[in-house]
C-alpha positions as CSV (number, residue, x, y, z in Angstrom):
1,M,-170.9,-76.4,-179.7
2,K,-172.3,-79.0,-182.1
3,Y,-169.2,-81.2,-181.8
4,W,-170.4,-82.1,-178.3
5,K,-172.9,-84.5,-179.8
6,Y,-170.0,-86.8,-180.8
7,Y,-168.7,-86.8,-177.2
8,L,-172.3,-87.8,-176.2
9,V,-172.0,-90.9,-178.5
10,A,-168.8,-91.8,-176.6
11,L,-170.6,-91.2,-173.3
12,L,-173.4,-93.5,-174.3
13,V,-170.9,-96.3,-175.1
14,I,-169.3,-95.8,-171.8
15,L,-172.6,-96.0,-169.9
16,I,-173.7,-99.2,-171.7
17,D,-170.3,-100.8,-171.2
18,Q,-170.1,-100.0,-167.5
19,L,-173.6,-101.0,-166.8
20,S,-173.1,-104.3,-168.6
21,K,-170.0,-105.0,-166.6
22,W,-171.6,-104.1,-163.3
23,A,-174.6,-106.4,-164.1
24,V,-172.3,-109.3,-165.1
25,H,-170.2,-108.9,-161.9
26,H,-173.2,-108.8,-159.6
27,Y,-175.6,-111.3,-161.2
28,M,-173.4,-113.8,-163.1
29,Q,-171.2,-116.6,-161.8
30,P,-167.7,-116.6,-163.3
31,G,-166.7,-119.4,-165.7
32,M,-168.6,-122.1,-167.6
33,G,-171.0,-122.7,-164.7
34,G,-172.5,-119.3,-165.1
35,E,-172.8,-119.2,-168.9
36,V,-176.0,-117.8,-170.4
37,P,-176.9,-118.9,-174.0
38,V,-178.1,-116.0,-176.1
39,F,-178.2,-117.4,-179.6
40,G,-178.1,-121.1,-179.4
41,D,-174.7,-122.6,-178.5
42,W,-172.6,-120.3,-180.6
43,F,-173.1,-117.0,-178.8
44,K,-173.2,-116.8,-175.0
45,L,-172.6,-114.6,-172.0
46,H,-169.6,-115.9,-170.1
47,Y,-168.2,-113.9,-167.2
48,T,-164.4,-113.8,-167.1
49,T,-161.8,-111.2,-166.3
50,N,-158.9,-109.9,-168.4
51,P,-155.8,-108.2,-166.9
52,G,-154.6,-106.9,-170.2
53,M,-155.7,-105.4,-173.4
54,A,-158.7,-105.9,-175.7
55,F,-159.6,-109.5,-176.6
56,G,-157.5,-111.0,-173.9
57,F,-154.0,-109.7,-174.9
58,E,-151.8,-108.6,-172.0
59,L,-148.4,-107.1,-171.3
60,P,-146.0,-108.9,-168.9
61,P,-146.2,-108.0,-165.2
62,P,-145.5,-106.3,-162.9
63,Y,-145.2,-103.0,-164.9
64,G,-147.0,-104.0,-168.1
65,K,-150.4,-103.0,-166.6
66,I,-149.2,-99.5,-165.7
67,V,-147.6,-99.0,-169.1
68,L,-150.9,-100.1,-170.7
69,T,-153.0,-97.8,-168.5
70,V,-150.7,-94.8,-169.2
71,F,-150.8,-95.6,-173.0
72,R,-154.6,-95.7,-172.8
73,L,-154.7,-92.3,-171.0
74,I,-152.5,-90.7,-173.7
75,A,-154.6,-92.4,-176.5
76,V,-157.9,-91.2,-175.0
77,S,-156.6,-87.6,-174.7
78,G,-155.4,-87.7,-178.3
79,I,-158.7,-89.1,-179.6
80,T,-160.7,-86.6,-177.7
81,Y,-158.8,-83.7,-179.3
82,Y,-158.9,-85.4,-182.7
83,I,-162.7,-85.4,-182.7
84,Y,-162.7,-81.7,-182.2
85,R,-160.1,-81.2,-184.9
86,L,-162.0,-83.3,-187.4
87,W,-165.2,-81.4,-186.6
88,K,-163.4,-78.0,-187.0
89,H,-162.2,-79.1,-190.5
90,R,-165.8,-80.2,-191.4
91,A,-165.0,-83.9,-191.6
92,P,-168.0,-86.2,-192.5
93,A,-170.4,-86.9,-189.6
94,G,-170.0,-90.7,-190.1
95,L,-166.2,-90.5,-189.5
96,L,-166.8,-88.5,-186.3
97,V,-169.3,-91.1,-185.1
98,C,-166.8,-93.9,-185.7
99,I,-164.0,-92.0,-183.9
100,A,-166.5,-91.4,-181.0
101,L,-167.2,-95.2,-180.8
102,I,-163.4,-95.8,-180.6
103,L,-163.2,-93.1,-177.9
104,G,-166.0,-94.6,-175.8
105,G,-164.6,-98.1,-176.0
106,A,-161.1,-96.9,-175.0
107,I,-162.5,-95.0,-172.0
108,G,-164.7,-97.9,-171.0
109,N,-161.7,-100.2,-170.6
110,L,-159.6,-97.4,-169.1
111,V,-162.1,-97.0,-166.3
112,D,-161.7,-100.7,-165.5
113,S,-157.9,-100.5,-165.4
114,I,-157.8,-97.5,-163.1
115,F,-160.7,-98.1,-160.7
116,Y,-161.9,-101.7,-160.7
117,G,-159.1,-102.9,-158.4
118,V,-160.3,-100.3,-155.8
119,V,-164.1,-100.5,-156.4
120,Y,-164.3,-104.3,-156.5
121,G,-161.3,-105.1,-154.4
122,P,-159.1,-108.2,-154.7
123,A,-161.6,-110.0,-156.9
124,L,-160.7,-107.6,-159.8
125,T,-157.2,-106.6,-158.9
126,V,-154.4,-108.0,-161.0
127,Y,-152.7,-110.9,-159.1
128,G,-149.5,-109.7,-157.4
129,A,-150.1,-106.0,-158.1
130,P,-148.3,-103.6,-155.8
131,T,-151.4,-101.4,-155.6
132,P,-155.1,-101.8,-156.6
133,W,-154.9,-98.4,-158.4
134,L,-154.2,-98.7,-162.2
135,H,-154.2,-102.5,-161.8
136,G,-157.9,-103.3,-162.2
137,Q,-158.9,-106.2,-164.4
138,V,-161.3,-105.8,-167.3
139,I,-164.6,-107.6,-167.2
140,D,-165.4,-109.6,-170.4
141,M,-168.6,-111.4,-171.1
142,L,-169.4,-111.7,-174.9
143,F,-168.4,-115.2,-176.1
144,V,-168.5,-116.5,-179.6
145,D,-168.2,-120.2,-179.1
146,F,-166.7,-121.9,-182.2
147,P,-167.2,-125.6,-182.4
148,D,-164.3,-127.7,-181.0
149,G,-162.3,-129.7,-183.6
150,F,-159.8,-129.3,-186.4
151,F,-159.7,-127.4,-189.6
152,P,-160.2,-129.6,-192.7
153,S,-156.8,-130.9,-193.8
154,S,-157.5,-129.6,-197.4
155,W,-157.4,-126.0,-196.2
156,P,-154.2,-124.1,-196.9
157,L,-152.0,-123.0,-193.9
158,V,-154.5,-124.0,-191.2
159,G,-155.4,-127.5,-192.4
160,G,-155.3,-130.1,-189.6
161,K,-154.8,-127.5,-186.9
162,V,-157.1,-127.1,-183.8
163,I,-159.8,-124.5,-184.2
164,P,-158.9,-121.9,-181.6
165,D,-161.3,-120.4,-179.1
166,F,-162.4,-116.9,-179.9
167,P,-161.3,-114.4,-177.3
168,I,-164.1,-113.3,-174.9
169,F,-164.7,-109.6,-175.2
170,N,-167.0,-106.8,-174.0
171,I,-169.0,-103.8,-175.2
172,A,-166.0,-101.5,-175.1
173,D,-164.0,-103.9,-177.3
174,S,-166.9,-104.2,-179.7
175,S,-167.3,-100.5,-180.0
176,I,-163.6,-100.1,-180.8
177,F,-163.8,-102.9,-183.4
178,I,-166.9,-101.5,-185.0
179,G,-165.5,-98.0,-185.2
180,V,-162.2,-99.2,-186.8
181,A,-164.0,-101.6,-189.2
182,L,-166.4,-98.9,-190.4
183,I,-163.5,-96.4,-191.0
184,L,-161.6,-99.1,-193.1
185,L,-164.7,-99.9,-195.1
186,N,-165.5,-96.2,-195.8
187,Q,-162.1,-94.7,-196.4
188,T,-163.0,-93.2,-199.7
189,R,-166.2,-91.7,-198.4
190,F,-164.7,-90.4,-195.1
191,Y,-161.4,-89.1,-196.5
192,G,-162.2,-88.4,-200.1
193,H,-163.0,-84.8,-199.4
194,Q,-159.4,-84.2,-198.6
195,Y,-158.3,-85.3,-202.0
196,E,-161.0,-83.2,-203.7
197,E,-159.7,-80.1,-201.9
198,A,-156.1,-80.9,-202.9
199,K,-157.0,-81.7,-206.6
200,P,-155.6,-79.1,-209.0
201,L,-158.0,-77.0,-211.0
202,A,-158.8,-78.0,-214.5
203,A,-157.6,-75.7,-217.3
204,E,-161.1,-74.4,-218.0
205,D,-161.7,-73.7,-214.3
206,T,-158.4,-71.7,-214.2
207,E,-159.4,-69.7,-217.3
208,A,-162.9,-69.0,-215.8
209,A,-161.4,-67.8,-212.5
210,Q,-158.9,-65.5,-214.4
211,S,-161.8,-64.0,-216.4
212,R,-163.7,-63.2,-213.3
213,R,-160.7,-61.6,-211.7
214,D,-160.2,-59.5,-214.9
215,A,-163.8,-58.4,-214.9
216,E,-163.7,-57.4,-211.2
217,A,-160.5,-55.4,-211.9
218,R,-162.2,-53.5,-214.8
219,E,-165.2,-52.7,-212.5
220,V,-163.0,-51.2,-209.9
221,V,-161.2,-49.0,-212.5
């Protein structure tokens, strides 16, 4: 049952995510008026809601939210099984932790989508939704505030364009991003063992193995 410890990592992410959202909803004022500086003017707590996916993306109403929620349910089920399958095949612990971070973040935002319209009422129900179930908005609060202005004209592609605002996100989004980023940065370490198992034996290894088999056969005779 050692694989359960990776589900506990996901559970920890869910608890931290949900507690942070509850605290923001109850103790912070939405919008710029309720901003709380954390590290100077570049990183703040800013209470806002998001009817769609991570980092502010959304699907068109009225059925986009239901499609998104169903997709999240399927994804969460698949990731939950994938952790067990990886553990059973003795995947590196680091990879399992990363997948657990992704699972925790996915469930954190899934809870918002399914229940927040019911728990918090109209304040967190997607506008115009036919039912509060499956139409809850996601609470976001982590804000990286880039300075307003334009990119230098000498920069390729973006030169002279307005510096866009960074999407406001939450703990669940951060957990998913960190999990994916660590997997990408450690692909060789996390998946290298598969290539080692599939690598053909060298000639000397094959000869040694054949000699052992011949010796065992003579002992039996």
